[in-house]
KOLTOR-950624 format. One line per field, with one value per residue (C-alpha): x, z, y. Coordinates in Angstrom, 1 decimal. Each point is the difference from the previous one (the first is absolute). Layout:
N
X: X|...
Z: Z|...
Y: Y|...
***
This chain:
72
X: -53.5|-1.0|-3.0|-1.4|0.3|-1.7|-2.9|-0.3|-0.1|-2.5|-2.3|0.3|-0.8|-3.1|-1.0|0.3|-1.9|-2.8|-0.3|-0.2|-2.7|-2.0|0.3|-1.2|-2.8|-1.2|0.1|-2.0|-2.5|-0.5|-0.6|-2.6|-1.9|-0.4|-1.6|-3.7|-2.2|-1.4|-3.7|-0.9|1.6|-0.9|-2.3|-2.3|0.3|-0.2|-3.4|-1.4|-1.5|-2.3|-3.7|-0.5|-0.8|3.6|0.7|-3.3|0.9|3.5|-1.5|-2.5|2.8|2.0|-2.9|-0.6|3.7|0.3|-3.2|1.4|3.4|-1.5|-2.1|3.0
Z: -53.5|-3.1|1.8|0.8|-3.6|-1.2|2.5|-0.9|-3.7|0.6|1.9|-2.8|-2.6|1.9|0.6|-3.7|-1.0|2.5|-1.4|-3.5|1.0|1.7|-3.2|-2.2|2.4|0.0|-3.8|-0.2|2.6|-2.0|-3.2|1.8|1.5|-3.5|-1.4|-0.7|0.3|-3.2|-0.6|-0.1|2.3|0.8|2.8|-2.4|-2.6|1.9|-0.3|-2.6|-3.1|-2.6|0.4|-3.3|-1.4|0.1|3.6|1.2|-1.9|1.5|3.5|-0.5|-1.3|3.1|2.3|-1.7|0.2|3.7|0.8|-1.8|1.6|3.5|-0.6|-0.9
Y: -3.6|-1.9|-1.5|3.4|1.1|-3.1|0.4|3.6|-0.8|-2.7|2.4|2.5|-2.6|-1.2|3.6|0.8|-3.2|0.8|3.5|-1.3|-2.5|2.8|2.1|-2.9|-0.8|3.6|0.0|-3.2|1.2|3.2|-2.0|-2.3|2.9|1.6|-3.2|0.2|-3.1|-1.2|0.8|-3.7|-2.5|-3.6|0.9|1.7|-2.8|-3.3|-1.6|2.4|-1.4|1.5|-0.9|-1.7|-3.4|-1.2|1.0|-1.5|-3.2|-0.1|0.5|-2.8|-2.3|0.8|-0.7|-3.4|-0.9|0.9|-1.9|-3.1|0.4|0.2|-3.1|-2.1
***
């Protein structure tokens, strides 16, 4: 009889743990769905530089460096 009790207790324990995990998952899912993306993310930032003397100079230095590196 002790085996039956242990199996039953084990099933109840697993059932309780699964229910708790489902509750926590639902809570996390709710939190994630309420998140709003930031106004500016990396896709809007990558590759963007101001059109000024410094950025043009940086671009030219980069071109010169790449040309030299490719020739070596």
